[in-house]
N, C-alpha and C positions, 0 to 999 in steps of 0.2 A: 705838601711836597719837601723834601729834603732836596738840599743842597749842600754841595762841599766847599766850603770856605778855606782862603790861606790866609793865617794871621805872623805879624811879623815883627819884632820891635821897631821904629822906624827911629832916625838919627834925635828928634826931639826927645825920646824917651817916650812919645805915647805910641798906642798898638795900631796897627793899620791891616785892614780885614779886608779881602777881593773875594769876589766869589767869579773864578773863570768862566765859568758856563753861560753867567749873564754879563759880557764885556761893557766896560765901564761903570760896573756895581762895587763900588768902594767906601766904605767907611774908616773911621776910626774912634779911639777911645783911650780916656788916660789909663781904663784898666782890659784887661782881657775882657772881664766880664764886659762891662761897656761898651767894648768892641763889637764882641758879638752880638750884644742885644741891637747894637743900632745897625749892624750891616742886618740882619732880621727885616728892621724896620725897611732898609734901602732895598732889599728883594721884595719888599712887599710891595712898594711904592714902585719898583721896576718892571714889576707885572701888573701894576695895575692899566687898565685899557685906558686912552686916552680920549674924552668926547670931542667927537667932532662937531656933532650937530646936534639940535635939541629939535623937534619936529614939534607941530602945532598941538598935538596931542599927549604932548609931554614925553615922548619915545626918546628916549638918545641910540643916537647912530654913533657906535666907536668904532675904532680901528683894531683886530687882534692880529698880534703878529707870530706864527706856529712856525 
């Protein structure tokens, strides 16, 4: 999947990057490259389903929002 992100330099000199299509998905880095690497990880974690329950058979029940 591809996501558009917004990157800007913060007041402290670090780069702040956010993904507008995923509310609250924000990261930062000392360099633009680091910030972009960090937002990729943040997006992956944002999209990772949350485990709700594990059954006796070892199956995982997860919630998925679409």
